[in-house]
Backbone as a ProteinNet text record, in pm:
[ID]
protein_1_A
[PRIMARY]
METMTLPLVVGVDGSDGSLLAVDWAVDLATRNRLPLRLVHASLWERYEGAFPTLSRERSSERVLAEHIVGSAAERVRRHAPRLSVSTETVPAEAVSALLDEARNATTLITGSRGRGELKGTLLGSVGLAVAARAHCPVIVVRGDKAALAGSHERILLGVGDPDTCREAVGFAFREAAARGCELDVVRAWRCPVREAADDTALAEDPEHQHEKQAVALIQTLVADASAAHPDVRLRRTTVEGAARKVLVHRSAAADLVVLGARRRSGRFGLQLGRVSHTLLHHAACPVAVVPDRT
[TERTIARY]
30573.5	30484.2	30400.8	30269.5	30180.5	30192.1	30207.6	30219.6	30080.8	30072.5	29946.9	29916.6	29792.6	29750.7	29708	29774.4	29738.8	29607	29522.8	29390.1	29392	29281.1	29250.7	29187.9	29238.3	29185.9	29106.6	28984.9	28899.5	28868.8	28891.9	28853.6	28706.5	28628.6	28485.2	28447.1	28357	28310.4	28161.7	28092.6	27949.1	27911.1	28007.6	27977.6	27944.8	27881.2	27850.3	27978.8	28083.6	28210.2	28270.3	28261.7	28319.7	28237	28105.7	28022.4	28053.1	28077.4	28121	28254.6	28343.6	28473.3	28456.9	28364.8	28338.4	28290	28193	28139.6	28248.8	28331.2	28439	28541.3	28569.9	28667.4	28618.3	28487.3	28431.6	28464.8	28446.7	28478	28627.1	28711	28855.5	28897.6	28844.7	28878.9	28831.5	28714	28660.6	28746.1	28783.9	28867.3	29002.2	29059.2	29194.1	29196.4	29078.3	29065.6	29140	29108.6	29171.9	29067.6	29105.5	29013.9	28998.7	28887.3	28856.2	28852.4	28915	28917.7	28861.5	28755.3	28689.9	28732.1	28786.8	28843.6	28776.3	28730.8	28675.2	28758.5	28801.3	28883.1	28796.3	28809.5	28733.1	28820	28839.1	28919.6	28848.6	28717.4	28643.3	28686.7	28718.4	28759.3	28885.2	28972.1	29096.2	29069.8	28962.8	28935.8	28842.5	28809.5	28716.2	28769.3	28689.1	28726.1	28800.7	28850	28928.3	28838.4	28721.2	28630.8	28490.6	28458.8	28328.8	28211.3	28227.5	28115.4	28079.1	28169.7	28143.5	28092.1	28049.1	28009.5	27894.7	27799.6	27685.5	27729.7	27813.2	27862.9	27949	28033.3	28120.4	28038.3	27933.5	27848.7	27780.6	27734.7	27669.2	27765.6	27888.5	27988.7	28026.8	28033	28064.2	27954.1	27829.7	27717.2	27724.7	27756.1	27767.6	27879.9	27996.7	28110.1	28074.2	28008.5	27969.4	27867.6	27778.8	27680	27747.3	27846.8	27915.1	27984.9	28065.7	28138.6	28044.6	27942.6	27847.9	27767.5	27721.3	27645.1	27730.8	27856.7	27946.9	27972.1	27991.4	28013.9	27891.1	27773	27650.3	27634.6	27675.3	27671.8	27761.2	27879.2	27970.6	27907.4	27848	27791.3	27674.5	27599.1	27488.6	27541.4	27652	27708	27791.9	27863.3	27955.2	27953.3	27855.5	27838.9	27960.8	28038.8	28151.9	28282	28281.1	28402.3	28433.9	28559.9	28603.9	28613.2	28540.7	28539.5	28553.1	28635.3	28652.4	28639.5	28610.2	28592.9	28678.4	28710.8	28789.6	28758.2	28735.8	28726	28854.3	28928.1	29061.6	29056.1	29110.3	29110.4	29221.9	29201.8	29304.9	29242.6	29318.5	29277.6	29282.5	29194.9	29173.7	29300.4	29376.9	29496.4	29597	29623.4	29718.8	29674.2	29544.9	29492.5	29511.5	29479	29489.2	29634.1	29721.6	29863.5	29919.9	29877.5	29919.5	29865.2	29739.8	29679.7	29751.1	29800.4	29865.8	29991.9	30049.7	30171.7	30145.2	30019.9	29983.8	29866.2	29873.5	29766.1	29822.3	29747.9	29783.2	29762.4	29648.1	29612.6	29521.1	29531.1	29445.5	29349.3	29220.4	29117.8	29038.7	29019.7	28940.3	28843.3	28742.1	28654.3	28719.5	28658.2	28716.7	28689.3	28580.2	28549.8	28487.7	28516.2	28465.5	28353.9	28302.2	28196.3	28247.7	28172.7	28210.7	28295.2	28341.4	28421.3	28330	28374.7	28292.7	28258.5	28131.2	28089.1	28150.8	28192.5	28251.1	28394.9	28458.8	28597.8	28605.6	28714	28730.8	28784.5	28868.8	28924.8	28939.2	28892.4	28900.9	29043.9	29064.6	29199.3	29253.5	29166.7	29212.5	29263.9	29186	29228	29359.1	29376.9	29500	29619.4	29602.8	29713.5	29755	29658.9	29690	29758	29706.8	29768.3	29910.5	29938.7	30071.8	30171.4	30123.7	30216.2	30217	30118.2	30113.2	30222.3	30273.2	30378.7	30324.9	30194	30136.2	30053.3	30011.6	29926.8	29800	29760.8	29638.8	29548.5	29422	29324.2	29220	29206.5	29101	28986.5	28871.6	28757.5	28678.6	28675.4	28606.8	28562.9	28490.9	28456.6	28308.8	28273.7	28133.3	28088	27958.7	27901	27963.5	27992.7	28051.2	28186.6	28269.1	28401.5	28390.7	28303.3	28289.1	28236	28158.1	28104.4	28200.5	28313.3	28409.4	28362.3	28277.1	28215.3	28311	28417.4	28509.1	28602	28622.3	28711.5	28851.2	28900.2	29031.9	29096.4	29223.7	29303.1	29403.5	29422	29513.5	29635	29752.5	29877.9	29959.5	29980.8	30063.5	30207.5	30300	30440.2	30518.3	30595.9	30677.7	30822.4	30880.2	31017.6	31029.1	31120.8	31135.8	31160.5	31223	31252.3	31128.5	31016.2	30895.7	30783.3	30797.6	30679.9	30698.1	30809.2	30826.4	30724.9	30700.6	30599.5	30460.2	30435.8	30306.3	30279.8	30383.4	30368.2	30320.3	30386.2	30344.8	30203.6	30168.6	30033.8	29929.5	29954.3	29858.7	29841.8	29950.6	29941	29863.2	29888.9	29816.2	29666.7	29632.4	29490.3	29424.9	29495.4	29440.9	29420.7	29514.4	29501.5	29381.9	29362.9	29251.1	29117.7	29113.4	28989.7	28967.9	29075.6	29065.2	29038.5	29098.7	29070.8	29196.7	29179.5	29291	29371	29501	29588.5	29646.2	29612.7	29660.6	29776.3	29898.1	30017.8	30050.2	30047.9	30059.2	30182.8	30258.3	30371.7	30350.8	30332.7	30321	30460	30482.9	30613.4	30595.9	30696.8	30697.4	30824.1	30812.3	30928.7	30968.3	31085.6	31128.1	31133.8	31106.2	31105.9	31244.6	31346.2	31483.5	31560.5	31626.9	31710.5	31857.1	31939.9	32084.2	32134.1	32210.3	32254.4	32347.6	32422	32518.3	32459.4	32330.5	32265.6	32191.8	32262.3	32208.3	32081.7	32080.7	31965.5	31839	31851.1	31733.4	31694.7	31795.9	31766.7	31689.4	31717.8	31650.1	31505.9	31481.5	31346.1	31325.1	31312.4	31303.6	31179.3	31065.5	30943.8	30959.9	31018.9	31037.5	31129.6	31234.9	31328.7	31264	31186.2	31119.7	31016	30946.3	30848.2	30916.7	31030.6	31105.5	31152.4	31195.9	31238.8	31122.6	31005	30886.8	30849.5	30854.1	30823.7	30923.6	31050.5	31154.7	31139.2	31100.2	31081	30967.8	30856.2	30744.8	30789.1	30857.2	30900.7	30988.7	31079.9	31169.5	31094.2	31003.2	30933.4	30836.1	30772.6	30669.8	30722.8	30846.4	30898.2	30879.7	30926.6	30918.3	30774.4	30695.3	30556.4	30474.5	30502.6	30431.1	30462.5	30588.1	30626	30560.2	30543.5	30481.4	30330.2	30270.7	30125.1	30095.8	30126.5	30112.3	29968.1	29870.3	29730.8	29673.1	29746.2	29695.4	29702.4	29589.1	29584.7	29648.7	29754.2	29836.8	29831	29807	29814	29922.2	30014.7	30121.7	30092	30080	30038.1	30137.3	30184.4	30267.1	30191	30187.2	30109.1	30191	30193	30258.5	30165.3	30215.2	30134.3	30172	30107.7	30130.9	30069.2	30147.2	30101.4	29971.8	29959.8	29840.3	29714.9	29727.1	29612.1	29578.6	29681.2	29661.1	29591.1	29637.8	29582.9	29442.4	29415.9	29279.3	29183.2	29223.1	29137.1	29112.2	29215.8	29201.2	29133.4	29130.6	29064.9	28914.5	28858.5	28715.2	28675.9	28773.7	28744.8	28814.1	28840.7	28910.3	28832.5	28858.1	28796.9	28889.7	29018.1	29117.3	29239.4	29295.6	29422.6	29527.8	29643.2	29751.3	29870.8	29923.9	30038.4	30141.8	30268.2	30374.5	30406.2	30469.6	30511.3	30645	30724.9	30858	30849.6	30903.3	30908.8	31021.3	30992.6	31093.7	31104.5	31222.9	31240.6	31201	31164.5	31125.4	30975.6	30931.8	30792.1	30698.3	30750.5	30662.7	30626	30678.4	30632.1	30666	30564.1	30585.9	30592.8	30649.2	30655.5	30555.9	30451	30351.7	30375.2	30386.9	30408.9	30278.2	30288.7	30171.1	30076.5	30132.2	30046.7	29957.2	30015.4	29935.9	29830.7	29870.9	29775.4	29658.7	29688.4	29583.7	29488.7	29543	29457	29372.1	29428.9	29352.4	29235.5	29248.1	29141.4	29044.8	29091.5	29011.1	28985.2	29043.7	29023	28876.2	28834.2	28695.9	28678.2	28777.7	28772.1	28856.6	28849.8	28936.2	29083.9	29162.7	29305.5	29386.7	29481.6	29571	29708.4	29758.9	29894	29980.1	30080.4	30160.3	30303.1	30348.7	30484.5	30591.6	30701	30816.3	30883.9	30921	30975.1	31126.5	31191.7	31337	31401.4
-5581.8	-5676.4	-5750.5	-5758.1	-5821.9	-5974	-6041.3	-6186.1	-6249.7	-6364.9	-6434.9	-6511.6	-6502.1	-6575.1	-6715.6	-6814.7	-6951.5	-6989.3	-7064.7	-7096.5	-7212.5	-7228	-7352.3	-7443.8	-7564.1	-7659.3	-7767.3	-7792.5	-7895.4	-8000.7	-8126.6	-8235.4	-8266.2	-8260.4	-8284.7	-8400.6	-8485.8	-8598.1	-8624.8	-8532.4	-8548.1	-8628.2	-8686.1	-8764.7	-8672.7	-8730.7	-8652.1	-8600.5	-8684.1	-8642.2	-8522.7	-8518.6	-8405.3	-8279	-8293.4	-8175	-8116.5	-8203	-8153.2	-8080.3	-8135.7	-8071.9	-7935.3	-7923.6	-7794.2	-7692.8	-7731.3	-7639.1	-7595.1	-7689.3	-7657.7	-7565.7	-7591.7	-7510.5	-7368	-7350.4	-7215.5	-7130.9	-7188.1	-7113.9	-7082	-7178.8	-7157.4	-7049.2	-7055.3	-6956.4	-6816.8	-6809.7	-6679.7	-6618.5	-6700.1	-6648.9	-6600.2	-6671.3	-6639.5	-6558.6	-6519.9	-6436.1	-6497	-6623.4	-6696.4	-6740.1	-6746.4	-6799.5	-6950.2	-7001.6	-7143.4	-7206	-7321.8	-7392.7	-7532.5	-7567.3	-7696.5	-7784.7	-7901.5	-7988.3	-8124.5	-8166.4	-8300.5	-8375.1	-8495.7	-8575	-8678.7	-8685.1	-8781.2	-8835.1	-8965.4	-9025.5	-9029.9	-9012.6	-9023.9	-8920.2	-8799	-8693.3	-8732.9	-8810.2	-8850.3	-8942.6	-9020.7	-9119.3	-9069.3	-8941	-8887	-8910.1	-8970.1	-8994.8	-9124.5	-9185	-9308.3	-9430.3	-9428.7	-9542.8	-9493.2	-9482.8	-9429.6	-9504.6	-9635.2	-9711.9	-9671.7	-9597.2	-9554.2	-9411.1	-9356.6	-9215.3	-9186.1	-9278.9	-9254.3	-9250.3	-9349.5	-9351	-9228.7	-9190.2	-9075.8	-8948.5	-8934.6	-8816.5	-8811.5	-8926.9	-8933.1	-8896.1	-8945.2	-8914.8	-8767.7	-8708.5	-8566.3	-8483	-8519.9	-8447.9	-8458.1	-8578	-8596.8	-8511.6	-8509.5	-8429.8	-8281.8	-8231.9	-8091.5	-8060.5	-8157.1	-8138	-8134.6	-8220.9	-8227.1	-8095.5	-8044.6	-7920.8	-7800.4	-7803.2	-7692.2	-7682.5	-7798.2	-7799.4	-7756.6	-7800.3	-7761.3	-7611.1	-7554.7	-7410.2	-7332	-7380.2	-7313.4	-7321.4	-7432.6	-7448.2	-7343.9	-7320.6	-7219	-7080.6	-7048.9	-6915	-6888.6	-6992.6	-6974.1	-6941	-7003.7	-6982.1	-6854.4	-6823.2	-6708.2	-6641.9	-6556.5	-6496.8	-6418.1	-6363.9	-6279.5	-6356.9	-6483.2	-6564.1	-6596.7	-6579	-6613.1	-6764.6	-6823.4	-6968.4	-7003	-7100.7	-7150.2	-7301.7	-7360.8	-7504.7	-7560.5	-7688.9	-7754.7	-7904.3	-7959.4	-8103.6	-8150.2	-8235.7	-8275.9	-8417.6	-8439.7	-8573.5	-8660.3	-8706.4	-8785.2	-8864.5	-8958.3	-9032.1	-8937.9	-8959	-8861.9	-8826.7	-8927.1	-8898.7	-8818.6	-8859.5	-8787.6	-8643.8	-8625.9	-8491.4	-8401	-8451.5	-8369.3	-8342	-8439	-8414.9	-8308.4	-8306.9	-8201	-8065.9	-8062.7	-7937.8	-7886.8	-7978.1	-7939.4	-7857.7	-7868.2	-7792.1	-7642.2	-7605.6	-7463.6	-7432.2	-7485.3	-7465	-7418.9	-7335	-7300.9	-7422	-7486.4	-7605.8	-7690.8	-7821.4	-7914.5	-7978.4	-7982.4	-8029.9	-8142.9	-8251.2	-8363.6	-8409.5	-8485	-8551.3	-8678.7	-8740	-8861.4	-8984.2	-8981.2	-9090.5	-9032	-9095.1	-9045.2	-9130.1	-9087	-9159.7	-9296.1	-9398.4	-9532.7	-9607.8	-9540.1	-9609.3	-9671.6	-9780.2	-9854.4	-9769.8	-9772	-9691.9	-9739.6	-9865.1	-9916.7	-9873.5	-9818.6	-9777.5	-9649.5	-9636.2	-9518.5	-9400.1	-9427.8	-9322.1	-9374.8	-9298.4	-9341.7	-9344.9	-9419.9	-9436	-9306	-9222.4	-9096.2	-9002.9	-8987.2	-8899.6	-8941.5	-9072.1	-9121.2	-9100.5	-9131.8	-9118.1	-8972.9	-8883.8	-8742.1	-8687.3	-8724.2	-8676.9	-8726.6	-8844.9	-8903.5	-8847.4	-8787.8	-8755.6	-8609.5	-8531.9	-8393.3	-8309.5	-8210.9	-8123.8	-7990	-7985	-7870	-7926.2	-7844.2	-7896.3	-7960.2	-8072.2	-8142.7	-8153.2	-8117.9	-8131.8	-8233.7	-8339.5	-8438	-8402.9	-8370.9	-8324	-8444.7	-8458.6	-8569	-8520.5	-8602.8	-8567	-8543.8	-8507.3	-8487.5	-8345.1	-8320.2	-8190.7	-8075.8	-8099.3	-7993.1	-7949.9	-8047.9	-8016	-7946.5	-7995.3	-7935.9	-7793.4	-7764.6	-7629.7	-7538.3	-7592	-7510.4	-7474.5	-7558.6	-7525.1	-7531.9	-7609.7	-7626.4	-7507	-7430.8	-7314.5	-7353.3	-7466.3	-7514.4	-7588.5	-7558.8	-7633.2	-7716.3	-7839.7	-7932.7	-7952	-7924.6	-7942.3	-8051.1	-8161.2	-8268.7	-8250.8	-8238.1	-8218.9	-8346.4	-8388	-8506.9	-8471.8	-8535.4	-8508.3	-8362.6	-8283.5	-8143.2	-8125.8	-8224.4	-8214.1	-8226.7	-8269.4	-8288.9	-8190.8	-8111.1	-8034.6	-7883.1	-7830.4	-7684.6	-7611.9	-7663.2	-7601.8	-7618.7	-7731.9	-7756.3	-7656.7	-7621.1	-7522.6	-7389.1	-7341.2	-7215.4	-7222.1	-7332.5	-7351.3	-7342.7	-7413.1	-7416.1	-7278	-7204.8	-7070.3	-6976.5	-6983.5	-6896.1	-6925	-7051.9	-7087	-7048.3	-7066.5	-7025.2	-6874.2	-6799.6	-6654.2	-6612.9	-6678.9	-6645.1	-6677.7	-6784.2	-6824.9	-6752.2	-6697.5	-6636.6	-6740.6	-6858.8	-6967.4	-7012.4	-7103.8	-7157.2	-7257.9	-7259.7	-7358.4	-7447.4	-7575.2	-7673.1	-7750.1	-7722.6	-7787.7	-7906.7	-8025.4	-8147.9	-8227.4	-8267.4	-8356.8	-8478.9	-8594.4	-8718.1	-8777.9	-8836.5	-8894.6	-9031.2	-9115.3	-9249.1	-9266.3	-9334.7	-9362.4	-9508.6	-9534.3	-9673.4	-9748.5	-9877.6	-9958.8	-9963.8	-9975.5	-9983.9	-9859.3	-9798.7	-9682.8	-9724.9	-9644.3	-9673.6	-9674.5	-9777.2	-9793.3	-9682	-9622.3	-9520.5	-9380.3	-9367.8	-9236.6	-9216.1	-9156.4	-9144.7	-9060.7	-8947.7	-8857.8	-8927.3	-8998.3	-9064.9	-9184.2	-9253.9	-9370.8	-9331.6	-9215.5	-9171.2	-9131.1	-9060.2	-9011.6	-9000.9	-9113.6	-9110.4	-9038.8	-9055	-8988.7	-8837.3	-8785.4	-8641.3	-8590.6	-8665.3	-8623.9	-8624.7	-8725.9	-8732.9	-8621	-8590.7	-8483.3	-8348.4	-8328.1	-8203.9	-8188.3	-8297.4	-8291.3	-8256.1	-8309.5	-8278.7	-8131.7	-8078.9	-7936.7	-7848.7	-7884	-7805.2	-7808.9	-7923.7	-7934.7	-7844.5	-7846.1	-7758.3	-7613.1	-7575.5	-7437.5	-7393.1	-7479.2	-7446.4	-7434.3	-7527.3	-7530.8	-7415.2	-7369.8	-7266.6	-7125.2	-7111	-6979.6	-6874.4	-6901.1	-6801.4	-6774.2	-6879.5	-6861.8	-6790	-6818.6	-6752.5	-6603.2	-6568.4	-6427.1	-6356.6	-6429.3	-6370.9	-6358.8	-6437.9	-6436.7	-6423.9	-6308.3	-6293.7	-6301.6	-6283.4	-6286.8	-6427.5	-6524.8	-6662.3	-6716	-6764.6	-6826.8	-6965.2	-6984.8	-7104	-7191.4	-7319	-7417.6	-7518.3	-7540.6	-7638.7	-7761.2	-7875.5	-7997	-8109.6	-8171.9	-8292.3	-8406.6	-8518.2	-8632.7	-8759.9	-8844.1	-8973.3	-9069.2	-9132.8	-9228.4	-9230.7	-9319.4	-9329.3	-9208.4	-9141.9	-9017.6	-9036.2	-9144.3	-9163.3	-9176.7	-9244.3	-9259.7	-9129.2	-9058.4	-8930.4	-8831.1	-8821.7	-8723.1	-8760	-8886.6	-8927.4	-8890.3	-8917.4	-8884	-8733.1	-8653.7	-8509.3	-8446.6	-8516.7	-8462.5	-8447.5	-8517.1	-8507.1	-8368.5	-8290.4	-8155.1	-8050.2	-8084	-7991.9	-7975.7	-7864.6	-7837.8	-7874.1	-7890.9	-7927	-7980.8	-8090.5	-8140.4	-8124.2	-8071.9	-8042.1	-8131.1	-8195	-8284.7	-8251.2	-8273.5	-8254.3	-8383.9	-8371.4	-8488.6	-8458.5	-8561.2	-8543.3	-8554.3	-8456.4	-8461.7	-8554	-8636.2	-8725.6	-8702.6	-8720.4	-8711.8	-8845.4	-8842.2	-8965	-8976.3	-9085.3	-9101.5	-9121.6	-9159.5	-9193.1	-9072.7	-8954.7	-8833.1	-8826.6	-8798.8	-8778.9	-8910.4	-8901.1	-9017.3	-8996.4	-9077	-9069.1	-9183.3	-9148.6	-9250.1	-9301.1	-9380.5	-9442.2	-9338.9	-9229.7	-9127	-9063.7	-9023.7	-8962	-9057.4	-9181.8	-9280.6	-9297.9	-9308.2	-9328.9	-9210.7	-9089.8	-8971.1	-8956.7	-8984.2	-8974.4	-9072	-9183.1	-9282.5	-9265.4	-9209.2	-9214.6	-9080.1	-8970.6	-8841.9	-8801.7	-8731.1	-8684.3	-8545.7	-8498.3	-8366.1	-8369.1	-8265.2	-8260.7	-8269.2	-8326.9	-8349.1	-8278.3	-8194.7	-8126.9	-8192.4	-8238.7	-8294.9	-8192.2	-8140.4	-8029.7	-8077.4	-8074.7	-8122.8	-8025	-8079.6	-7995.8	-7954.7	-7830	-7778.9	-7768.8	-7812.7	-7802.9	-7921.9
32530.2	32463.7	32567.4	32546.4	32642.1	32631.9	32745.1	32745.3	32740.5	32673.3	32661.5	32789.1	32835	32953.2	32912.5	32966.2	32932.8	33000.4	32932	32986.6	33084.3	33153.9	33222.4	33118.6	33106.1	33007.8	33080.3	33030.9	33089.5	32984.2	33018.3	32929.8	32948	32839.5	32847.3	32755.9	32804.7	32722.6	32741.6	32808.9	32829.1	32951	33020.6	33140.3	33257.5	33359.2	33479.6	33543.7	33540.5	33599.6	33529.6	33397.3	33324.8	33345.3	33362.5	33388.8	33526.6	33625	33755.9	33743.3	33659.7	33638.8	33574.1	33479.1	33414.4	33516.7	33598.4	33699.5	33796.6	33839.2	33933.4	33868.3	33740.2	33667.5	33647.2	33630.8	33615.5	33737.6	33855.5	33978.4	33986.9	33950.4	33955	33855.9	33734.8	33632.6	33672.9	33732	33774.3	33884.3	33983.6	34093.2	34043.6	33949.1	33902.8	33773.7	33725.7	33605.6	33487.1	33460.9	33351.8	33249.3	33122.7	33021.4	33038.5	32988.6	33000	32860.5	32847.1	32719	32740.7	32668	32680.3	32563.5	32593.9	32490.4	32492.7	32375.4	32358.5	32255.8	32289.5	32198.4	32127.4	31994.5	31915.1	31802.5	31799	31694.7	31559.8	31557.8	31432.8	31330.6	31376	31283.2	31206.9	31270.4	31205.6	31086.3	31094.5	30991.2	30881.2	30883	30784.7	30643.1	30558.7	30420.1	30398.7	30505.3	30489.8	30470.7	30536.6	30528.9	30493.6	30364.3	30322	30382.9	30407.4	30461	30603.3	30668.2	30806	30812.5	30700.4	30697.1	30791.6	30801	30889.6	31035	31072.3	31210.4	31239.9	31140.1	31159	31176.6	31095.4	31106.3	31241.6	31288.6	31418.5	31530.1	31520.7	31622.9	31620.4	31502.5	31492.1	31556	31527.9	31589.6	31740.9	31790.2	31934.9	31992.3	31925.7	31973.4	31979.4	31874.1	31872.2	31981.4	32004.9	32112	32248.5	32269.8	32399.4	32431.3	32336.9	32366.2	32367.5	32280	32276.7	32405.2	32455.4	32580.4	32698.7	32699.1	32807.9	32805.9	32685.9	32674.9	32720	32683.2	32725.9	32877.2	32934.7	33080.5	33146.5	33088.8	33141.8	33132.9	33019.4	32999	33093.4	33126.2	33221.6	33360.6	33399.1	33532.3	33539.9	33432	33433.3	33295.6	33269.2	33136.3	33087.6	33178.1	33138.9	33123.1	33155.7	33147.4	33002.1	32964.1	32829.1	32815.8	32719.7	32702.5	32554.7	32525.3	32389.1	32390.6	32273.6	32264.3	32151.8	32162.8	32059.2	32059.6	31940.1	31922.8	31856.9	31926.1	31880.7	31824.2	31703.7	31644.4	31701.3	31823	31890.4	32003.1	32055.7	32174.5	32294.3	32391.9	32498.5	32575.5	32618.4	32697.5	32616.1	32492.1	32407.4	32384	32358.6	32332.9	32454.2	32571.6	32691.9	32729.8	32707.9	32735.6	32642.4	32517	32424.7	32469.5	32512	32559.7	32684	32766.2	32891.1	32868.1	32748.7	32720	32712.6	32689.4	32679.8	32771.5	32892.3	32989.4	33122	33191.2	33328.8	33418.9	33401.2	33477	33389.8	33404	33331.9	33431.4	33396	33488	33422.9	33496.2	33446.3	33554	33510.5	33604.9	33655.8	33755	33812.1	33726.3	33648.9	33556.1	33430.7	33317.7	33191.1	33134.5	33020.9	32952.1	32907.9	32937.9	32896.2	32997	33103.8	33204.3	33308.8	33368.2	33462.4	33584.3	33623.5	33737.3	33867.4	33872.5	33995.1	34017.8	33915.3	33931.4	34013.4	34090.7	34175.9	34096.5	33999.4	33915.8	33774.3	33676.9	33538.6	33488	33381.1	33326.4	33269	33210.7	33152.8	33262.1	33369.4	33478	33539.7	33560.6	33621.3	33528.8	33399.6	33304.4	33288.2	33282.1	33265.8	33390.6	33507.7	33632.7	33646	33591.7	33604.5	33504.1	33393.3	33285.6	33241.2	33276.1	33228.7	33294.1	33220.3	33270.8	33319.9	33348.2	33416.6	33531.9	33626.1	33733.7	33678.2	33736.2	33697.5	33819.7	33800.7	33909.1	33866	33945	33923.5	34017.9	33960.1	34039.2	34089.5	34219.8	34285.7	34423	34497	34634	34654.8	34777.5	34812.2	34781.1	34801.7	34766.1	34844.3	34972.2	35055	35001.3	34962.7	34909.3	34775.1	34687.7	34554.2	34562.2	34666.8	34685.2	34759.9	34808.6	34883.1	35021.6	35081.2	35209.6	35327.5	35314.7	35428.5	35447	35341.8	35345.1	35394.7	35340.9	35381	35264	35239.7	35142.8	35219.7	35175.4	35240.3	35150.4	35204.4	35130.9	35197.9	35126.2	35178.7	35133.4	35227.1	35190.9	35218.5	35117.3	35130.3	35104.1	35002.8	34962.6	34916.5	34975.1	34934.5	34784.9	34721	34578.9	34491.6	34548.8	34468.4	34500.1	34605.2	34648.1	34653.6	34603.9	34610.3	34522.7	34402.6	34316.6	34376.1	34439.4	34501.7	34614.2	34687.9	34795.8	34739.7	34635	34574.1	34520	34455.2	34401.1	34512.4	34623	34733.3	34796.3	34814.5	34872	34780.7	34650.2	34557	34557.6	34562.4	34563.4	34696	34807.4	34937.3	34941.4	34882.3	34878.9	34793.5	34679.1	34590.9	34656.7	34733.6	34799.9	34932.6	34988.9	35121	35228.8	35214.5	35308.2	35380.2	35474.2	35552.4	35469.9	35491.9	35429.8	35538.8	35530.9	35629.1	35566.3	35613.1	35560.1	35650.1	35591.2	35670.6	35630	35730.4	35711.3	35800.2	35736.8	35813.1	35833.2	35947.7	35975	36039.7	36021.3	36080.4	36160.9	36269.8	36353.9	36336	36278.6	36258.8	36391.8	36385.1	36507.1	36569.2	36482.7	36531.2	36492.8	36586.5	36562	36566.3	36505.3	36507.3	36651.8	36685.9	36824.9	36870	36775.3	36814.2	36808.8	36782	36777.6	36909.6	37006.4	37142.2	37147.4	37074.6	37080.8	37032.3	36918	36864.8	36950.1	37003	37084.2	37210.4	37267	37387.9	37360.7	37251.1	37224.5	37073.7	37005.6	36859.7	36808.8	36877.8	36831.5	36829.9	36937.2	36946.1	36835.8	36807.9	36704.3	36565.7	36535	36405	36390.2	36498.1	36491.2	36471.2	36540.6	36522.8	36378.4	36317.7	36178.3	36086.1	36115.9	36034.7	36046.5	36168.7	36190.9	36117	36125.4	36059.2	35907.8	35853.5	35708.9	35661.4	35732.8	35696.8	35700.6	35808.2	35824.7	35708	35665.8	35555.2	35423.5	35397.1	35269.1	35250.8	35359.2	35344.1	35367.7	35405.8	35446	35337.5	35216.5	35108.9	35068.5	35051.6	35008.8	35115.5	35240.9	35350	35352.9	35326.2	35321.4	35203.9	35092.2	34973.7	34987.7	35076.5	35096.8	35246.6	35304.6	35450.4	35499.6	35409	35451.4	35457.8	35408.1	35411.3	35553.5	35602	35734.2	35724.4	35799.5	35783.9	35908.3	35886.1	35993.9	35957.2	36049	36027.4	36112.4	36046.9	36117.2	36092.8	36200.3	36188.7	36253.8	36182.9	36231	36214	36317	36303.1	36230.3	36126.9	36052.8	35906.4	35831.6	35687.3	35618.5	35534.7	35472.9	35395.6	35320.5	35238.6	35324.4	35439.3	35527.9	35598.6	35641.9	35709.8	35617.8	35493.1	35400.9	35354.1	35331.2	35295.1	35407.4	35530.9	35645.8	35653.6	35638.6	35652.3	35530.4	35416.8	35298.4	35317.8	35415.7	35442.5	35492.3	35540	35588.3	35501.2	35374.5	35284.1	35154.9	35086.2	34955.8	34841	34871.6	34771.1	34843.6	34792.2	34844.9	34735.7	34772.8	34678.4	34709.9	34603.5	34617.8	34512	34543.8	34446.7	34374.9	34258.4	34181.2	34117.4	34099.1	34040.4	33888.7	33818.4	33673	33630	33530	33474.1	33325	33270.8	33127.3	33064.9	32937.1	32869.8	32856.4	32801.7	32763.5	32880.8	32997.2	33107.2	33194.4	33163.4	33230.1	33376.6	33459.1	33601	33676.5	33794.3	33881.7	33994.6	33997.5	34103.7	34201.5	34328.5	34430.5	34487.9	34594	34654.8	34713.3	34766.6	34826.3	34720.5	34607.6	34501.8	34447.4	34422.4	34372.5	34469.8	34597.4	34697	34702.5	34703.3	34710.1	34584.5	34467.5	34343.3	34341.4	34412.6	34415.6	34532.7	34643.5	34765.5	34833.3	34788.9	34856.6	34853	34956.3	34965.7	34906.5	34832.2	34770	34642.8	34558.7	34440.7	34477.3	34386	34408.9	34301	34342.5	34249.6	34257.9	34143.7	34134.9	34061.1	34130	34077.1	34051.3	33926.2	33895	33940.1	33986.5	34017.6	33887.1	33875	33749.9	33749.5	33855.8	33862.4	33797
[MASK]
++++++++++++++++++++++++++++++++++++++++++++++++++++++++++++++++++++++++++++++++++++++++++++++++++++++++++++++++++++++++++++++++++++++++++++++++++++++++++++++++++++++++++++++++++++++++++++++++++++++++++++++++++++++++++++++++++++++++++++++++++++++++++++++++++++++++++++++++++++++++++++++++++++++

């Protein structure tokens, strides 16, 4: 029996950010030979017939919703005529709609800010909520023209707690293989000011010991994926400093930064730490948040 290929899902609302996300998703779908699904969330459809006095407003909102998804689909067809694309207007609030779509998606893609959100904000509320709670990889499309065009030919993978980044490692290797680009695996480390007095090795050279641990962690985490993707050009980088600052700085020379996230049970979904929050707000390229599935 043939298995169904889950689509890439893009949240569209007619904003400039969502159109950039659509364009970026077209390239991703084409490289990975995946269908594309464009989703627009509108609460007006839910209230149809409930408030007759709002019929004019409801009709106007429906026309706008149809125009948004129709224009986005036409944009896809102009860029990639052979790409399979479908559209859907969902009668729900945007975050709820996209989280539901994420259950049957290969990856969920959003813009950094949506229609109606303040231009001064670094990341819109929808993008942040979806990245924090979806149970599939989420990519927030942001960054400069060079990154959006893939000009750097480099993917940046930030590795932290091994329990949160194993799925992210596989995701980053697959994308680097599809792009034929370099994968820069980065582990930032910090050396505590005070070391245990009875730990002679660390007391003598704590920086060296912490760096060795960072190198060993990278080696362990990438071993299987590297063997599965021997053609991926791999750079292993250890840097002393705060991970969020190191990764934001290095994102300026990357086309995509990949981070892991811990899955949690209950209504609050994933657990995003300070590093993920910082990158989602300040990275100079698109950010992929990949949940651990264990």
